[in-house]
C-alpha positions in Angstrom: 57.7 46.8 119.2 60.4 45.5 121.5 63.1 43.0 120.4 62.4 39.4 121.2 65.1 37.4 123.0 65.1 33.7 123.6 66.9 32.8 126.8 67.9 29.1 127.4 69.1 28.4 130.9 69.0 25.8 133.7 65.6 25.4 135.3 67.2 25.4 138.7 68.8 28.8 138.2 67.5 31.3 140.8 66.0 34.5 139.3 68.8 36.7 140.6 71.3 34.6 138.7 69.4 34.7 135.4 70.8 36.8 132.6 67.3 38.1 132.3 67.9 40.1 135.5 70.4 42.4 133.7 68.6 42.8 130.4 66.6 45.9 129.5 63.1 45.6 130.8 61.7 46.6 127.4 62.9 43.4 125.8 60.4 40.7 125.2 62.1 37.6 126.7 61.0 34.0 126.3 62.6 31.6 128.7 63.3 28.0 128.0 65.1 25.5 130.3 67.9 23.2 129.2 66.2 20.2 130.8 63.3 20.3 128.3 64.8 22.3 125.4 65.3 20.7 122.0 67.4 22.7 119.4 64.6 22.6 116.8 62.5 24.7 119.1 64.4 27.7 118.0 62.6 27.5 114.7 59.2 28.1 116.5 60.3 31.5 118.0 60.4 34.9 116.4 63.5 35.7 118.4 66.0 38.4 117.2 68.6 37.1 119.6 69.3 33.7 121.3 71.1 33.8 124.7 72.1 30.3 125.8 73.2 30.5 129.4 75.4 27.6 130.2 76.3 27.2 133.8 77.8 23.7 133.5 78.5 21.5 130.5 75.5 19.5 129.7 74.5 17.1 126.9 71.6 19.5 126.0 73.9 22.5 125.6 76.5 20.6 123.6 73.8 19.2 121.4 72.4 22.7 120.8 75.8 24.2 119.8 76.4 21.3 117.4 72.9 21.7 115.9 73.4 25.5 115.6 76.7 25.0 113.7 75.0 22.6 111.3 71.7 24.5 110.9 70.8 27.3 108.7 69.4 29.4 111.5 70.4 33.0 111.0 69.6 34.4 114.4 72.5 36.0 116.3 73.5 34.0 119.3 75.5 35.2 122.3 76.5 32.4 124.7 76.9 33.1 128.3 79.4 30.7 129.8 
């Protein structure tokens, strides 16, 4: 079974700029877009890694990082800034 990765990135990001384009093809990636993402959504995924891809500072990204700091979610997170 491949590792599950949750990628959160801007919806307008072209596929060639997505961090998904450089990940191992065997990973099972679930993509969410910042425009419709809510931090609590992390709890619905069975992700082993969260990759928030922040191209510009947005209210959604800031809210997610504040929520992540305060929550008890124990999923490794690697932010791509």
